[in-house]
C-alpha positions as CSV (number, residue, x, y, z in Angstrom):
1,M,14.6,14.6,-12.3
2,T,17.0,11.8,-12.0
3,H,15.9,8.3,-11.0
4,T,17.7,8.5,-7.6
5,L,16.0,11.8,-6.8
6,F,12.7,10.3,-7.8
7,S,13.3,7.4,-5.4
8,R,14.2,9.8,-2.6
9,F,11.0,11.7,-3.2
10,A,9.1,8.4,-3.1
11,I,10.7,7.5,0.2
12,F,9.7,10.9,1.7
13,I,6.1,10.6,0.4
14,G,5.9,6.9,1.5
15,A,7.1,7.7,5.0
16,G,4.5,10.4,5.4
17,F,1.8,8.2,4.0
18,F,2.8,5.3,6.2
19,G,2.6,7.7,9.2
20,F,-0.9,8.6,8.1
21,I,-1.9,4.9,7.9
22,L,-0.5,4.3,11.4
23,W,-2.6,7.3,12.7
24,I,-5.7,5.8,11.0
25,I,-5.0,2.4,12.6
26,Y,-4.4,4.0,16.0
27,L,-7.8,5.8,15.8
28,A,-9.5,2.6,14.8
29,N,-7.8,0.5,17.5
30,T,-8.8,3.0,20.2
31,G,-12.3,3.6,19.0
32,G,-11.5,7.2,18.0
33,N,-13.3,9.1,15.3
34,S,-12.1,10.9,12.2
35,I,-13.5,12.8,9.3
36,F,-12.1,9.9,7.1
37,F,-14.3,7.4,9.0
38,D,-17.3,9.6,8.5
39,L,-16.6,9.9,4.8
40,I,-16.1,6.1,4.4
41,R,-19.5,5.4,6.0
42,H,-21.3,7.4,3.3
43,I,-19.7,5.6,0.4
44,P,-21.0,2.1,-0.6
45,Y,-18.3,-0.4,0.3
46,G,-16.3,2.6,1.5
47,D,-14.4,0.5,4.0
48,K,-13.3,-2.0,1.3
49,V,-12.4,0.8,-1.2
50,G,-10.4,2.5,1.6
51,H,-8.4,-0.7,2.3
52,M,-7.7,-1.2,-1.4
53,L,-6.6,2.4,-1.9
54,L,-4.6,2.9,1.4
55,F,-2.5,-0.2,1.0
56,G,-2.4,-0.1,-2.8
57,L,-1.0,3.4,-2.7
58,L,1.5,2.5,0.0
59,T,2.6,-0.4,-2.2
60,Y,3.0,1.8,-5.2
61,V,5.1,4.3,-3.4
62,A,7.2,1.6,-1.6
63,N,7.9,-0.1,-4.9
64,L,9.1,3.1,-6.5
65,A,11.1,4.1,-3.4
66,L,12.9,0.7,-3.7
67,L,13.5,1.3,-7.4
68,S,11.2,-1.5,-8.3
69,R,13.6,-4.1,-7.0
70,H,12.0,-7.5,-7.2
71,F,12.6,-11.3,-7.3
72,L,10.9,-13.8,-9.4
73,L,8.4,-16.4,-8.2
74,G,8.3,-18.6,-11.4
75,R,7.7,-15.9,-14.0
76,I,5.9,-13.5,-11.7
77,P,7.9,-10.6,-10.4
78,L,7.4,-10.0,-6.6
79,Y,8.4,-6.4,-5.7
80,Y,10.2,-6.0,-2.3
81,G,7.9,-3.1,-1.5
82,A,4.8,-5.2,-2.1
83,V,6.2,-8.0,0.1
84,L,6.9,-5.5,2.9
85,V,3.5,-4.0,2.7
86,S,1.9,-7.5,2.6
87,I,3.7,-8.5,5.7
88,F,2.5,-5.3,7.5
89,V,-1.1,-5.7,6.2
90,L,-1.2,-9.4,7.3
91,S,0.1,-8.5,10.8
92,E,-2.3,-5.6,11.2
93,E,-5.3,-7.5,10.0
94,I,-4.6,-10.5,12.2
95,S,-4.0,-8.2,15.2
96,Q,-7.6,-7.0,14.8
97,G,-8.8,-10.4,16.2
98,F,-7.2,-9.4,19.5
99,I,-8.5,-5.8,19.8
100,P,-12.0,-5.5,21.2
101,S,-12.9,-2.4,19.1
102,R,-11.9,-4.1,15.9
103,T,-13.2,-6.9,13.7
104,L,-11.1,-9.5,11.9
105,D,-12.5,-9.6,8.4
106,I,-11.3,-11.7,5.6
107,V,-12.9,-9.4,3.0
108,D,-10.7,-6.6,4.3
109,L,-7.7,-8.8,3.7
110,I,-9.0,-9.5,0.2
111,A,-9.4,-5.8,-0.5
112,D,-5.9,-5.2,0.8
113,A,-4.6,-7.9,-1.5
114,V,-6.4,-6.5,-4.5
115,G,-4.9,-3.0,-3.9
116,I,-1.4,-4.5,-3.4
117,I,-1.6,-6.5,-6.7
118,L,-3.2,-3.7,-8.7
119,F,-0.8,-1.0,-7.6
120,S,2.2,-3.4,-8.0
121,Y,1.2,-3.7,-11.6
122,L,0.8,0.1,-11.9
123,S,4.2,0.6,-10.3
124,G,5.7,-1.8,-12.8
125,L,4.2,0.3,-15.6
126,T,5.5,3.5,-14.1
127,Q,9.0,1.9,-13.8
128,R,9.0,1.0,-17.4
129,I,8.0,4.6,-18.4
130,L,10.8,6.0,-16.1
131,D,13.3,3.5,-17.7
132,K,12.2,4.4,-21.2
133,N,12.6,8.1,-20.5
134,R,16.1,7.4,-19.2
135,G,17.0,5.3,-22.2
136,V,17.3,2.0,-20.3
137,K,16.5,-1.0,-22.4
138,T,14.3,-3.7,-20.7
């Protein structure tokens, strides 16, 4: 599988996963119910784990879809995918303060950030493996 084909596959998966997240947000905003909400209620800290995994996985796929393009903040690489997901997450979390059926929660934002950081690191490792398999020197 070529790197470009892998990126296109990640774009396809990422778009579908983003649609899933939008559906979950819609249900939460309208007070709807879902089997996912029921599942989360039965897991200790399920809401926080859900935030970490949803936005972490979205970050992972976005970073790979964008071929791990990044810029440096000092010595720290900031992936464009992670920045885009962070902007979306920040907007969505702040909007919860204006929706009666939602609760603005700083701990949710922290869980989102942990997921974004952790999965950015994992996407960097994945990119190194892909580059190594292609014979690219880093």
